[in-house]
C-alpha positions in Angstrom: 0.0 0.0 0.0 2.2 2.8 -1.3 1.9 6.4 0.0 -1.4 5.6 1.7 -0.4 5.6 5.4 -0.6 9.3 6.3 -0.2 10.5 9.9 -1.9 13.7 10.7 0.4 16.1 12.5 -1.3 19.5 12.3 -0.4 19.7 8.6 3.3 18.9 8.4 2.8 15.2 8.8 0.4 15.2 5.8 3.6 15.0 3.8 4.9 11.9 5.5 4.2 8.4 4.2 5.1 4.8 4.7 5.2 1.8 2.4 4.6 -1.9 2.8 4.7 -4.7 0.2 0.9 -4.9 0.0 -0.6 -3.4 -3.2 -4.3 -2.9 -2.7 -4.7 0.3 -4.8 -8.3 0.5 -6.1 -8.2 0.7 -9.9 -11.7 2.0 -10.4 -11.4 5.3 -8.6 -9.0 8.3 -8.3 -6.1 8.0 -5.9 -2.4 8.8 -5.8 -1.4 5.5 -7.4 -3.7 5.3 -10.4 -4.2 9.0 -11.3 -2.0 11.7 -12.9 -2.0 10.0 -16.3 -4.4 12.2 -18.3 -4.9 15.9 -18.8 -8.3 15.7 -17.0 -6.8 14.0 -14.0 -3.9 16.5 -13.8 -6.3 19.4 -14.1 -8.4 18.1 -11.3 -5.3 17.7 -9.1 -4.1 21.2 -9.9 -7.5 22.6 -9.2 -6.8 21.8 -5.5 -4.2 24.5 -5.5 -6.9 27.1 -6.0 -9.0 26.3 -2.9 -9.4 29.6 -1.2 -8.8 28.3 2.3 -5.2 27.4 1.5 -4.5 31.1 0.9 -7.0 33.0 3.0 -7.0 31.0 6.2 -6.0 32.5 8.6 -4.3 35.4 6.7 -7.6 37.1 5.6 -7.7 38.3 9.3 -4.2 39.6 9.5 -5.2 43.3 9.4 -6.7 42.6 12.8 -3.1 41.9 14.1 -2.0 45.5 13.4 -2.3 49.1 14.3 -4.6 49.7 11.4 -7.5 47.9 13.2 -9.7 48.1 16.2 -12.5 45.9 17.6 -14.4 47.7 20.3 -12.2 47.8 23.4 -10.5 44.5 23.0 -7.7 43.1 20.8 -9.5 40.0 19.8 -6.3 38.1 19.2 -3.4 36.7 21.2 -1.0 38.3 18.8 -1.8 41.8 20.1 -2.1 40.5 23.7 1.5 39.3 23.5 0.5 35.8 24.5 1.3 33.8 21.4 1.9 30.1 21.9 2.0 26.9 19.9 -1.7 25.9 20.5 -3.0 29.2 19.1 -5.4 29.0 16.2 -3.4 31.2 13.8 -0.1 29.4 14.6 -1.3 25.8 13.9 -3.7 26.7 11.1 -1.2 28.5 8.9 1.3 25.7 9.4 -1.3 23.1 8.6 -2.7 24.8 5.5 0.7 25.4 4.1 2.0 21.9 4.6 -1.2 20.4 3.2 -0.7 22.3 0.0 3.0 21.4 -0.1 2.0 17.7 0.3 -0.3 18.0 -2.7 2.4 19.7 -4.7 5.0 17.0 -3.9 2.5 14.2 -4.8 1.8 15.7 -8.2 5.5 16.4 -9.0 6.4 12.8 -8.1 3.6 11.4 -10.3 3.5 13.7 -13.3 5.8 11.5 -15.4 2.9 9.1 -15.8 1.2 11.5 -18.1 4.2 12.4 -20.4 3.1 9.9 -23.0 -0.4 11.4 -23.1 0.3 15.1 -23.0 2.4 17.6 -25.0 5.5 18.8 -23.2 4.3 22.4 -23.0 1.1 21.2 -21.2 3.1 19.2 -18.8 5.3 22.2 -18.1 2.2 24.4 -17.5 1.0 22.0 -14.8 4.4 21.8 -13.3 4.6 25.6 -13.2 1.4 25.8 -11.2 2.8 23.2 -8.8 6.1 25.0 -8.4 4.4 28.3 -7.9 2.1 27.0 -5.1 5.0 25.2 -3.3 7.2 28.3 -3.5 4.5 30.5 -2.1 3.8 28.2 0.8 7.4 27.8 1.8 7.9 31.5 1.4 5.0 32.0 3.8 6.3 29.5 6.3 9.8 31.0 6.4 8.4 34.5 6.8 6.3 33.6 9.8 8.3 30.7 11.5 11.9 31.2 10.2 13.6 27.8 10.0 11.1 25.1 9.0 11.2 21.5 7.8 11.7 21.2 4.1 10.2 18.3 2.1 10.1 17.9 -1.6 9.0 14.3 -1.5 7.3 11.7 0.7 9.3 10.2 3.6 8.5 7.4 6.0 6.9 7.9 9.3 10.1 6.8 11.0 12.1 9.5 9.1 9.5 12.1 9.9 9.9 11.5 13.7 13.5 12.5 13.4 12.9 15.4 11.1 14.3 18.8 12.2 14.1 22.3 10.7 16.3 23.5 7.8 18.0 26.9 8.3 16.3 29.8 6.6 19.5 30.6 4.7 19.5 27.2 3.1 15.7 27.4 2.3 15.7 30.8 0.5 17.6 29.6 -2.6 15.2 26.5 -2.8 12.2 28.8 -2.8 13.8 31.0 -5.5 14.4 27.9 -7.6 10.7 27.0 -7.4 9.7 30.5 -8.4 12.1 30.4 -11.3 10.7 27.2 -12.6 7.2 28.6 -12.3 8.4 31.7 -14.2 9.8 29.5 -16.9 6.8 27.3 -17.3 3.8 29.5 -16.7 2.1 31.5 -19.4 1.6 35.3 -19.1 -2.1 34.9 -19.5 -4.9 32.3 -19.7 -7.3 34.6 -21.4 -10.5 34.9 -19.4 -9.3 32.4 -16.7 -7.7 35.2 -14.7 -7.5 33.3 -11.5 -4.8 30.9 -12.7 -1.2 31.3 -11.6 0.7 33.2 -14.2 4.3 34.3 -15.0 3.5 37.7 -13.7 2.2 36.3 -10.4 5.4 34.3 -10.0 7.6 37.3 -10.6 5.6 39.4 -8.2 5.4 36.8 -5.4 9.1 36.1 -5.7 9.6 39.9 -5.3 7.5 39.9 -2.2 9.4 37.0 -0.6 12.8 38.6 -1.5 11.5 41.9 0.1 10.5 40.0 3.2 14.0 38.4 3.4 15.7 41.8 2.8 17.2 40.5 -0.5 16.8 43.9 -2.2 18.5 43.0 -5.5 16.3 40.0 -6.2 13.2 41.9 -5.1 14.0 44.8 -7.4 14.8 42.5 -10.4 11.7 40.4 -9.9 9.4 43.4 -9.5 10.9 45.0 -12.6 10.5 41.8 -14.6 6.8 41.8 -13.7 6.5 45.4 -14.7 8.3 44.8 -18.0 5.7 42.2 -19.0 3.6 45.3 -19.9 0.3 43.5 -19.2 -0.6 45.1 -15.9 -1.8 48.6 -15.2 -3.4 50.6 -12.4 -7.2 50.8 -12.3 -8.0 54.5 -12.6 -10.7 54.4 -9.9 -9.0 53.3 -6.6 -12.3 52.7 -4.8 -13.9 50.7 -7.6 -11.0 48.2 -7.6 -12.0 46.5 -4.4 -15.8 46.2 -4.8 -17.5 42.8 -5.3 -18.8 44.1 -8.7 -15.2 44.5 -10.0 -14.0 41.1 -11.3 -11.3 40.8 -14.0 -9.1 43.9 -13.9 -5.7 44.7 -15.3 -4.4 45.7 -11.8 -5.1 42.3 -10.3 -2.1 40.0 -10.7 -2.9 37.1 -8.3 -6.5 36.8 -7.0 -8.7 34.0 -6.0 -12.3 34.7 -7.0 -15.3 34.4 -4.6 -18.8 33.5 -5.8 -22.0 33.5 -3.9 -23.4 31.0 -6.4 -20.6 28.6 -5.6 -20.8 29.3 -1.9 -17.3 30.8 -1.8 -17.9 34.1 0.1 -16.4 36.7 2.3 -16.7 35.3 5.8 -20.1 36.3 7.1 -18.5 37.4 10.4 -16.4 39.9 8.5 -19.4 41.2 6.6 -21.6 41.7 9.6 -18.9 43.2 11.8 -17.8 45.6 9.0 -21.2 46.9 8.0 -22.6 49.9 10.0 -25.4 49.2 12.4 -27.8 51.3 10.5 -27.3 48.9 7.6 -27.9 45.9 9.8 -24.3 45.2 10.7 -22.4 45.4 14.0 -19.9 48.2 13.3 -17.3 46.3 15.3 -14.4 45.7 12.9 -13.1 49.2 12.4 -10.1 51.2 11.2 -8.0 52.7 13.9 -7.4 56.3 14.7 -3.7 55.5 14.0 -4.6 54.7 10.4 -6.8 57.8 10.0 -3.9 60.0 11.2 -1.4 58.4 8.8 -2.9 59.9 5.6 -1.1 63.0 4.4 -2.8 66.2 3.6 -3.2 67.3 0.0 -0.1 69.4 0.3 1.9 66.3 0.9 2.6 67.0 4.6 1.6 65.0 7.7 -1.3 66.3 9.7 0.9 67.8 12.4 2.8 69.9 9.9 0.1 70.9 7.5 -1.9 74.1 7.8 -4.7 72.3 5.9 -5.5 69.9 8.7 -8.4 70.6 11.2 -8.9 68.0 13.9 -12.6 68.8 14.0 -12.8 68.0 10.2 -10.2 65.2 10.0 -11.4 64.0 6.5 -11.0 67.3 4.8 -7.9 68.1 2.6 -6.6 64.6 2.9 -5.1 62.1 0.4 -8.3 60.8 -1.4 -7.4 57.3 -0.3 -8.4 58.3 3.2 -12.1 58.7 2.3 -12.0 55.8 -0.1 -10.8 53.6 2.8 -12.7 55.1 5.8 -16.2 56.4 5.8 -16.3 60.2 6.0 -18.8 61.6 8.5 -21.9 63.0 7.0 -21.7 61.0 3.8 -23.8 58.2 2.4 -22.6 54.7 3.0 -24.6 51.5 2.5 -27.9 53.3 2.2 -27.6 55.7 5.2 -25.9 59.0 6.1 -23.1 57.9 8.4 -22.6 60.2 11.5 -21.4 58.7 14.8 -21.6 62.1 16.7 -23.3 61.3 20.0 -25.7 64.2 19.6 -27.0 63.1 16.2 -30.0 61.0 17.2 -31.5 60.5 13.7 -30.0 60.0 10.2 -31.4 59.8 6.7 -32.1 56.4 5.1 -31.1 57.4 1.6 -33.0 54.5 0.1 -36.4 55.5 1.5 -35.8 59.2 2.1 -37.0 58.8 5.7 -35.1 59.7 8.9 -34.6 56.9 11.4 -32.9 56.4 14.8 -29.2 56.6 14.4 -27.9 53.1 15.3 -24.3 54.2 14.6 -24.5 56.6 17.5 -23.3 55.0 20.8 -25.9 57.0 22.7 -28.6 55.1 20.7 -26.7 51.8 20.4 -23.9 51.2 22.9 -22.2 48.7 20.6 -21.8 51.0 17.6 -18.2 51.7 16.5 -16.2 52.6 19.7 -14.0 55.1 17.8 -16.6 56.3 15.4 -14.8 54.9 12.3 -15.9 52.1 9.9 -14.3 50.6 6.8 -15.4 51.8 3.3 -12.8 50.1 1.2 -14.5 47.2 -0.7 -17.8 47.7 1.0 -20.9 49.2 -0.5 -24.7 48.8 -0.3 -24.4 45.4 -2.2 -23.1 44.0 1.1 -26.6 44.4 2.6 -28.1 42.2 0.0 -27.9 38.4 -0.5 -28.4 37.7 3.2 -25.3 39.8 4.0 -23.0 37.6 2.0 -20.3 39.1 -0.3 -18.1 37.8 -3.1 -15.2 40.4 -3.3 -12.2 38.8 -4.9 -9.4 37.7 -2.5 -6.6 39.9 -3.8 -3.2 38.5 -3.0 -1.1 40.6 -5.4 -1.9 43.7 -7.4 0.2 46.0 -9.6 0.3 48.9 -7.2 2.1 46.6 -4.7 4.6 45.6 -7.4 5.4 49.3 -8.1 5.9 50.0 -4.4 8.1 46.8 -3.9 10.3 47.9 -6.8 10.6 51.4 -5.4 11.4 50.2 -1.9 14.0 47.6 -3.0 15.8 50.2 -5.2 15.7 52.7 -2.3 17.3 50.2 0.0 20.0 49.5 -2.6 20.5 53.3 -2.8 19.9 53.0 -6.6 17.5 56.0 -6.7 16.6 57.1 -10.2 13.6 58.4 -12.2 12.1 54.9 -12.3 11.9 54.8 -8.5 10.2 58.1 -8.3 7.8 57.3 -11.1 6.8 54.0 -9.5 5.8 55.8 -6.3 4.2 58.8 -8.1 2.1 56.6 -10.3 0.5 54.9 -7.3 0.0 58.3 -5.5 -1.3 60.1 -8.6 -3.9 57.4 -9.2 -5.6 58.4 -5.9 -5.9 62.0 -7.0 -6.6 61.8 -10.7 -7.1 59.3 -13.5 -4.4 61.3 -15.4 -1.4 59.6 -13.8 1.1 61.9 -15.5 -0.4 65.1 -14.3 2.1 66.0 -11.6 0.3 69.2 -10.7 -2.7 67.3 -9.5 -1.1 65.6 -6.5 1.9 66.1 -4.1 4.5 64.3 -6.2 7.6 62.7 -4.7 11.0 64.1 -5.5 14.5 62.7 -4.8 15.1 63.6 -1.2 17.7 61.0 -0.5 17.6 57.4 0.8 16.5 58.0 4.4 13.6 60.4 3.4 12.4 58.2 0.6 12.5 55.1 2.8 9.9 56.8 5.1 7.9 58.0 2.1 7.6 54.5 0.5 6.7 52.9 3.9 3.9 55.4 4.5 2.8 54.9 0.9 2.5 51.2 1.5 0.4 51.8 4.6 -2.2 54.0 3.0 -2.3 52.4 -0.4 -2.6 48.8 1.0 -4.7 49.4 4.1 -7.0 46.6 5.0 -5.4 44.2 2.4 -3.5 42.1 5.0 0.0 43.4 4.3 0.6 45.8 7.2 1.5 43.0 9.7 4.4 41.6 7.7 5.6 45.1 6.8 5.8 45.9 10.5 7.6 42.6 11.1 10.2 43.1 8.4 10.8 46.8 9.2 11.3 45.8 12.9 8.7 48.4 13.8 6.2 45.9 15.4 7.6 46.5 18.9 7.1 50.2 18.5 3.8 50.3 16.6 2.1 47.4 18.5 3.1 48.4 22.1 0.7 51.2 22.5 -3.1 51.6 23.2 -5.9 51.7 20.8 -7.7 54.9 21.4 -11.5 55.3 21.3 -14.2 57.9 22.1 -15.3 58.6 25.6 -18.7 57.2 26.8 -21.5 59.2 25.0 -22.6 61.5 27.9 -19.0 62.3 28.9 -18.0 62.8 25.2 -20.9 65.3 24.7 -19.9 67.2 27.8 -16.1 67.3 27.3 -15.8 67.2 23.6 -18.9 67.9 21.5 -20.3 70.8 23.5 -16.9 72.4 23.5 -16.6 72.2 19.7 -13.9 69.6 19.8 -15.5 66.7 18.0 -14.2 64.3 16.9 -10.6 64.9 17.8 -9.9 67.5 20.4 -6.5 68.3 18.9 -4.0 67.1 16.3 -1.9 64.2 17.4 1.9 64.3 16.9 3.3 62.2 14.1 6.7 60.7 14.7 9.6 59.9 12.3 8.0 56.5 11.5 4.6 58.0 10.6 3.0 56.8 13.9 0.5 59.0 15.7 0.7 59.8 19.4 -2.7 60.4 21.0 -1.5 60.1 24.6 -1.8 63.8 25.5 -5.5 63.8 24.6 -6.0 60.7 26.8 -4.0 62.2 29.6 -6.2 65.3 29.4 -9.3 63.0 29.7 -10.7 64.0 26.3 -10.5 60.5 24.6 -10.7 57.0 25.9 -8.2 54.2 26.0 -9.3 50.9 24.5 -7.3 47.7 24.4 -3.6 47.9 25.1 -1.6 46.3 22.4 1.4 44.2 23.6 4.1 42.9 21.3 7.2 41.2 22.9 10.3 40.8 20.8 9.9 37.0 20.6 6.8 37.4 18.4 8.8 38.5 15.4 8.8 34.8 14.7 5.9 32.5 15.5 6.2 29.4 17.7 6.2 25.9 16.2 2.8 24.3 16.7 2.8 22.4 20.0 1.3 19.1 18.5 4.1 18.9 15.9 6.7 19.5 18.5 5.3 16.7 20.7 5.4 14.3 17.8 8.7 15.5 16.4 10.9 16.7 19.2 13.8 17.4 16.8 11.8 20.4 15.5 12.6 22.5 18.6 11.1 25.9 18.9 11.9 29.6 18.3 13.5 31.6 21.0 11.2 32.7 23.8 8.6 30.0 23.4 
C-alpha cells in the first residue's frame, strides 16, 4: 500500500508516508497510485491548489493583528495580547494549511511523469509551473512567519518524519527562489478569461514579495521590474472601484482567488456583519484605527501635524483621497444611510427610503456602535446588505500597485535611486488624485530627497495604499517596527454623555487636537488621553519573541527534533 499511510500532524505530517509490500490500490477510482495519467486528472489535481482556504486561512484576518485595526475595546487576538503560543489557532492553522498544499504539490510532482506519453510537453510544463508556484508561495509563507522550517520535496517514511528537524532559513531561501524560477519559466503570461490561474507575472511578483521580506533587495528589485516589463498590468483609474465585489477581472489584479455567492465561496459572514454599519444591519465592530486615519497625508503632501490644511474637527478634509476611499467620512452616504457617529446626532437619513430613522451608529442610541466612530469603506458598498449579508469580493493576494511599491522600496534600500523609482511611487500616489497619472500638478509628487527620506515615504505609501489588504502585519515585522507600533493603546471615544460634555459641547468633536506624528509615521494620542478627552481601548502588547511565531505544539510533541523559536 504505497503512499497511503498518512499520519496527521497539524499539517506537516500530511507530507509523510510509509510503504509496505501490499498493493491494494483500487483501480476504479481516483487515488495517488492510479491517477496523474491524463490531462483531465492532472487538471483536477491542480484545481486543488486554488482552494481559497489554503490562501485565506487565517491570513484574511491579518489586518486585525496590526495598528490599522480596532475591535471595540479588545484586541480579539493573542498576537496583540503578547501571548502567542503553539496551541494558538493562527499558529497551527497557517502551518497546517501550508504543509497540506505542499504535500499535494509534492505528490503531483512525483507522479506527473505518468502523463508524459499522453500530453504535449508544454502542457506538462504548465501543470508543473502551477505546482512549483504553489509550493514556492507556501514555503515563502512558512519561512516569513516561522523562520527555520522543515523542508520536504517528496514523501518520507513515518520513521524518518519523527527524526525530522528544521532546515536553516539561509538554506531554504535559494530553494524557494528555484521553485519560483521554474514557475516563471513554465507558466504563461495569461490564460485569457481564466484570470484566477497562476501566471508568469504572479510568479515574478510573489518572488519579489518573498525577497523583500527576506531583505534581499537585489532579487526583489529585479523580480518586480521583470513583472513590470511584461507590460500587461496597469493601475485601475478608480481606486475605490478596484475592491468592490462588482469588479472582477481587472488589469491591476495579478494574483487573485475569486469568490462567488453562487458557488458558496464568500467573504466570511463574520467579517461582513462586523464591517457593516449598524444602520445597515451590521455590528460596526471591525473598524479602522485612529492610528490609520492619522497616517494619511494632507493634500499638500505634509503629515497632519505639519500641514496648515488639517483641522482635527474635520479630519477627513484636505486629505489624500485614499483616506475617504478607505474610511467612511462623517456626514456622507454609506450602505444606504448617512453615516454620522456624533453622539448628539440621534437620527439619520435612510437614503434609500428618504426617511429619517434612529441613528444606530450613535453610541448613545446603540452602545455597541463603533467605539472610535470609524468604519471601513474600502471594498464595502450597499451590495453587502443584499444576499443575506453575503459578499463575493475577490481575495486579492497581489496587485500591480504593490509591485510598483516593492520595486521602489527595493531600489531605495539599494540606494539606486533614479527616475524609475520616483515614477513608481508617483504613479501609485497620482492614481488616488486623478485618472491622469502623468499630471504631476494634481497631487503632491515625490522628489528625490535621499535614501532616508524616501524610505519613510515609501513605507507610508504602502500603509495608506494597501490598508485593510492584509499586508501591514508583515511590513511591521520586516521593518522591525512591530515592537514600537504594537506596544501602545488603541484609542476610542469617551462614553457618550462624557463625550458630549467634554468634547462635543466644546466644539472639539471628533478629535480635540491634532496628534503628533513621529519619524516612522506613527501617531501619538497620549496627550488627549492624559487630558481626559479621549478614551483608552485595548492595550496592544508585542514582545520581541513574536517577530517569529512558535512551532505548533502538537508537531513538537510528535517530532521533538523540530525544537522551537526563542522565547517560546
